[in-house]
N, C-alpha and C positions, 0 to 999 in steps of 0.2 A: 526396649527389647532389641537385640541384635537382629540381623537378617535371619529370616526363617530358614531352617534346615530343609533340604530336599531329599538328598540321597545319603547324607552322612549317617554313619552308624549310631550316632548319639542323638539323632532327631527324636523328639518326644520327651527328652529329659527336661524336667522342670527346673527353673532356676531356684536358687536358695531364696526363701521368702524374706528373711531378715538378714540380708547380706551385708548391711552396714551398721556398725555400732553407733549408738547415740553420740553425737558430737563429732563424728568423723567427717572429713571433708570428701567431696566427690573426686573421682578420678579426673585426670587431665587427658583428653583425647584431642589430638590435633591431626586431622587428615592432611596428607601431603605436606608434612612439616618441612621438608627440604625443597619444596617447590619455589622457583624463583619468579613466578608470574606476577607476584605482588611484592616487590622488594621493600616496601614500606615496613614489612615485618622484621627486617634485618637492621638492627641498630649499629651504628659505627663504633668499633673499638679502636680503630686507627684510620688513617687515610685510605687504607687498602683492604682492611679486614672488617667484616660485619658479622653480627651475632643475632640469630633468631632464638629468643628465649623459649624454652619448651616447658620448663619446670624449675621452680625456685624454692629452696628450703632455707629460711632464715635461721632457724634454730641450729642447724648443722653447718651453716655457712657453705651451702652447696647450690649448684645450678646445673641444669642440662640445657644444651643449646645445639644449634647447627651453626658452625662457624663457616663463613663463606668469603672467598676472594675470587672475583671474576677475572682477574689477571694476576700478574706477579704481585705478591702481597707480603706483608710483614706484620707480625705481632711483636711488640717490644720484647727485649730480653727479660726473662723472668725466672723465678725460682718457685718451686712448689714444696711447701712443708708437708703437704698431704698428697695422697694418690689422685691420679687423673686417669680416666678411661677415654679412648677415642676409637671411633669406627669410621673409616673413610667411605663416603658415599660416592664421590666423584672427584676428578682432578688429581693433582699431585702436590704433595707437601713434604716437609722434612724439618728437622731441627739441625741447625748448622753444626752442632756439637756431636752428633751421632752418625753412625755409618749406614743408615738405612734411609730409604725414600718410600713414603706411603702413597699407594694408589688405590683406586676403587676396590673395596673389599678388605683392605688392610685394617688390622686391629692393633692398637698400641696401648700398653699399660705403662703408665709413668709412675715410677716408684717415688715415695716421698724423698725429698732431698735433692731432686734433679733441677738443674738450671739449664736453660736453653733459649735459643732464638728461633721462633717459628717462622718459616718462610713458605710461601706458596709459589709454585712454578707456573710459567706460561703453559697452557694446556688446551686441548680441544674443548674441554668442559671446565666450568668453574670448579674451584676447590670447594667442596662441601664436606665437612667433617662433623659427626655427632660426638660432642664432648660431654662427659660428666665430670665436673670440676668440684673437688672437695677442698675446702679451705681457700685462703687468699692466694693471689699471685703477688709475689714480691718483685717489684720492678727493679732491674739491675742496670748499672752503667756498663760501659765497655770493659771495665776491669772486674766485673762481677760483684760490685759493691751495691748494697741496697740504696735505692733512691726514692722509694715510695711503695705503695701497695694498692691492690685492687681486690676488694672483697665483695661478698654478696650484697652489701648495702650500696657500694659503688655501682655494682652491676644493675641493681634495681633503679637507681637514680638515672644512669645513662639510658636505660631502656624506657623508663617513664617519660623522660624529657623528649626522647626521640619519638615515641608513640604519640605524645601530645602534638609535637611539631608537625608530624605528617598526617594528623587527623584521625588516627586510630583510637586515641584516648588512653590515658594512663591506667584506667580501670582494667584494661586487658592484662596488664602486668600483675595487678592484684589478683586476678582470676587464676594466674599460674602459680601463685604463692601458696605453699602448703606448710 
């Protein structure tokens, strides 16, 4: 049960009795998902950028995370064959190829077919961005040519290895997989 209603107009409404279909998985609820008080939850994606997994969908090659850089940061050049959604929680970031800079409260929709170099700026607060990534990232060289990929399976492996290494346990990543 959620917190008891006190003055809300909907207090007294009963929850749906059979709210979950047989075989369905439970929701994922992560309080304070962008909190930096325990940085072990942030797996390294590069030397300067870290990801806290929030939800992983193997069947659709998707994940949701909080990307974090505590200082100037970089995520390698990459191409997205599918769309990506981003909401900036704090800090400042941009893609070198575009004419905008995202700050707290900024929303970015990345269309399929976009290539870019994600950079985090020095800021009073760490860069923290909630991303929903659909499909793989195709790593690019300085000429925009494909040199590799990073998909949901690579993401799971990076996160599981990190969670084991820092004592959280790889099972926590399995609990986020739907």
